[in-house]
N, C-alpha and C positions, 0 to 999 in steps of 0.2 A: 396416711392412707394405708388400708394393710395391703400386703399383697398382694395380687389375686393368684387366685386360683388355678393348678393347673388342668390341663383339659385331658381327658384319658382317650389313649390311642391304641385300640389292640391291635396287634400284628398277627395275622392268622391266614394259616395255609389253607382253613377249613371253613366257609359259613356258609348258612344257609340261602340257596337250597340245595344248595349241596348236602349231603347225606352223610351222617357221621357222628361219632360220639367230640369229637374237638370243637366241630360244627356247632352243636346241640349248646356244648357250654360256654363257647366264647358267644352265641346268641344271650345265653343266660346272664350271663357278667354282663354284657353290655347294656341289656334292659333293665337288668338290677340296679344298674351304676345312676343309668337315669330315672327311672324313679325314687332312685338317691340326691336328686337335684346336681348328681353328675353331668359335666358337657361330655358328650362320649364319639368318639371317631373309628370307624374299623379299618383298616386295609386288610384285604384279601382277593385272590387271585380269582377272576372271573370276566365277564362282558364286560369292557369298559365302560366307565359310569358313574357318578355320581349320586344316590338317592339316601332318602331318610325312610326309616324301616321303623318304627314304633319307638321314635324319637330318637334313633343312632343314626348319624351320619357313617352311609356305606360306600366305601369309595374302592372300587373295582378295576384292575386290569388286567390280560390274560397273562400277563408276564413278570407281575408282580413281583418280586422276592428273588429273579434270575437276574444274576451280573450284569446283562442289558437293561434293565428294568430300574435296577436301582439311583440312579441319577437322578430320572424323573420321579421317584417315591421321593428322593431326598428335597428336591423343587417344591413338592406340592408338600409334603410337612412340615416345611420349612415357611411358606404360605399362611401356614395355621398359627394363628395366636398361641404368644408363648403364656407361661410357662407348662412344656410339655410332661404329658408323662409316659413313658411308652412302656406296654404292656405285651410281652412278646408271650401267645402260646407257643410252646417250643414242644417240636414234635420234628426229629430229623426228616424223614419222609416226606411231610406235608408240605416243606421247604420248596420241594423239587433237588433237581441234578441228581436224581437216583438216592437222596436221602446223605448227600456227599457237598451240601451247598455253602463251603466256606467262603464263598466273597461275602456273601450275607451274612455270615457271620460276624465275620471280620468286620463290614458295613456298622451292623448295630454294636460290637462293640466300641465304634469308632465314633459313637453319636451323643460326646461327652455332654454336650449342651440341654441333651434333656435328660429326665430323670427316664432311671431303667429297669423294671420289673419284668421277674419271667418265670412262668409257670410250668415248670417240667412234669410232663405230661408221659411223657421216654428221653431216657438219657443216653444208653449208647447200644452197639450194637455188639454182641457177646464173642468173646472170643472163644475160639474152639479146635484145639491142636490138631483137627485131621480134616478141618474146614477149607474148601478151594481157595486160592490164593487171593481172588473178587473179597472173598467175606472175609480175610483178613487185611486189604483195605477200607472196607468198610467199616469195620471195628477201629482200625487205627485213625479212620476220617474222623468217624462222629465223637471220638476222644479231643480233638483236633476241636472241632465245631463247640464241643462242651468247655472247652476252657474257656476257649475266646468269647462265651455269652456270658458263662457264668463269675469269670474275675471281673465281668465290669459293670457286671446286673449292682444296683444299689439295694437290691432287694429280688430272692426268690422263693419260690412253693415249688414244694414238691407232690405231687397226688398219693404216693406213699414213701414212708422213710426210708425206704431200700435206697430210693433213686440220690437223697445226698451220702451216700457213701463212695459213690462217684465222684463226689465233689470235695475241692482243696479245704483243708480247712480253715482259711480264710473266708471261703465262699459259703460252708454249712452256718458260721458264725452270722451270717445276711439270710438266713434260709428257715422258714418255719414248714412245716407239715401243713398240707391244707386239703383236705378230703374230695373228691370229685361229687359233687351231689346227682340227685337224682334228675334226669331231663326233662322227667315228665310231671304233670301237676300231683301234685302231693293230695288233694281235695276231686272227690268225685260225688257228684247228686247223687239222690236215692234214684231219679229218674233214670240218667245213665246207666247207672247200675244195672236198675232193672229192665232194659231192652238190652246192656248187653249181655245180662243171664237168658232172658226168654230168647235170646237166638241159638241158642245151645241145648242139646238136650237133658233132659233130668238127669241127674246125680252127682253125684262128691268129684270134682274138677281140680284136673291137676297140672299145672301151668310150666311154661319156662317162658322167658323173655330174653331173648339175645340175637346174636347174627350166624348164627348157626357154623361157627369156624369147624376147620378138619379137627382139633386138636377137642372137640367138645362134643360133636355130634357121637361118638362111640359108645364114651360113659354115658350120654342123655339116653340114646338109644336105648342100653340096656336096663337103665332105670325105670323107665317110661313104661314101656315092652313090659314087665315083669310088674310095675305096680295094677297095672290095668289088664294085666292076667287074672290078678288076685281078687277082681271085682268085677264083674261084668256089670257093674251100672255105674262106673268108675267114664268119666271124660276127660282126653289127653285134649291139652289146649296148650298151640302153638302161638307164640307173636315174637315180631320182629320182622327185620330184612330177612330172606331165605328160610321162612318159616313153611310157606307151599311145599318149595322143594324138597325141604328135610322129609314134611310130611307124605307124599310123595314115595320119595324111596322108602321109607319106616312102611308104608302101606306093603307097596310091591312085594316087601320082603316078610314081613309079619300079618298075611290075610287076616290072620282071625281076631288083629283089633285095628283093623282098618276104619270099619262104622264108626269106631270112636274116636277116630284123632282127626283135630279140626284147627287150620289154620287160620288168620289172617297178617298180612304181611306188607298191608296198604293202608294201613289206619295212622289218622292224625293223632299228635298227641295225645288228644284228651280224649279221642277213643282207645287210645292202647292203656291212657290209664282205667277206663273205665270196665279192659275185657281184664284187667290185671287185679282189679279190686275183687272180680266176682270169681276168682281163684281163691280155693280151699287150701291152696298148697303147693308153694314153685319149689322146683328142682333146679337147684345154678349147679353141675357142677364144672369146675376150675381145671385147671390140669397145673396151673400154679398156683393153686389157691384162690378163696376168697379174699381180695382187697378194696382199699377206697377207691381206687382207680376203677372198678368196677361197677360202672354206670347202671347197668342192670342188677345185682344187686339193692344196688341201691334205689332205684326204681318200687321193690315191692319192698323195702324195707319203708320207704318215704309214704305208700299208701297202708301201711298194718298188715300186711302180709305175711304171711307165715312162712318162712324160706329155709330149706334143705340145702346145705352147701357143706363142703370141706376144704382142707387147712393144704396148706400147700406151701413153698419156697418163701411166697413173696403174700404166707398171711402176718398181719400185724398183729400186738398179742391184743391189741382193745377185743379182739373178737373171741378170742376166750376169756378174756376178762370180765367183759359186758355181758356175751352170749345174745347179740341182739338177733341170731340165727338158729335154729337145729345142726349145731357145728358137727360132723367127723372127721376124723383124724385118718389122711389119705385118700385116694383116688379109687377104693375100692367101691365098684356100684353096686355090691351087695350091701356095705355098709348103709350107703344112702338108701337103698331102696328100706330097709331095716326103722330108720328115724322118719322115710316119709311115714310109712307101714304106723308106726309108733302115733304121729300127730293122725295121721287119720281115722285114728280109731279112738281120740281123746278127743272130745268138743273142747273141753276145759283149758287141757296144756296149749290147742292150736289159739284158744279166743285171749290164753294168758299171753303165747308168745307175739301172738298180733300187735296186741296193745303196747308190751316194752319196747318191739322193733320200733311202731310209730316215735316211742319216747324218747326211745337212744339216739333215730333220726334228728329229731328235732335239735336236739341237744347237741350233738357231736357233727352233722355230717350236712345241714340245709342249705342249701344257698343262701339263706342271713347269716350264716358263719363266714362264709364264704366274703359274702363282702363286707361285713365287720372288718374282718382279717384285711381285705384291702383299704377300708378306709383309715384304718387306724394307723396313725405313725410309729414306723419301727422304733426301736431304743436307737435313740442318734442320729437318727433320718431324719429325710425333710418331710414336712405336710404336705 
């Protein structure tokens, strides 16, 4: 008799309806594995209960990964038929205890009876010489946590190659790079696109998709305002959580472009994809540079929307090698403005870049590539 196939058990600090990039990534992977014929359980914080969502069995408990709940978690996991394949969505701050949940990491390391895989979305808190002492404690603790998890894992994945630099040589041999795919649909019907476009005034649409973090809003405002001022027909479309607050703040400071700013911050994934699809150009500045952990950039690529973005210390070589985006060196808003203006003035260049972006996304970044990697037997590993 062939050995039974392992059942997947995703351990994640975020899962819908909780909002967040890791929540979206966890849901996408869980549901894709189900579509591939796998049995999938998800273990996450939330109101207590066990429910089935899109074929995924979701086990929620308020203190899911806290020390006081680990005994319960072990008992419930052990009640599930084996063999079991654990997949930990590793983000220190999502595990509780203010990103210092060493007990959970030790618990994971001790689950030797299960196959253990880890997807590293983030790894450690950075050392900074003159930081407050509590930041030094956090930096040291996250390194202890990382070592516990990475050394015990049978297999690892990193969302950007830079994270692998924090792993031991032994752990790196069992770890591969796997980009984060778009958390939005990559296909939009003509009807949905027309409906989204009809809700906006006429004129070229310059968009941004994200969560409007403190390090992004300054450069974004500079670029967006400059581009809108250059042509009174242009419309600024802001998508994602926090877009309305950002729009209102910019409108207050820049009343001359206020009427041409439009925010959509409470959209379903399908609605967000439709609005993204009607953008002529997406402007996506990142303080640490575009990288394969940026789901907002992946959303544009997946839909074949021309993206203007910048390099930084986390930017992987592939962005320069494959050029799926209009890429500028560094974070200067003036360079982003120039690249945006070039695309807006060149219809053929925009069309070609969008088609190229969609092709590169399908070949390298799509959710299907992640699932293939998860289901592929690692060299010398278990099936």
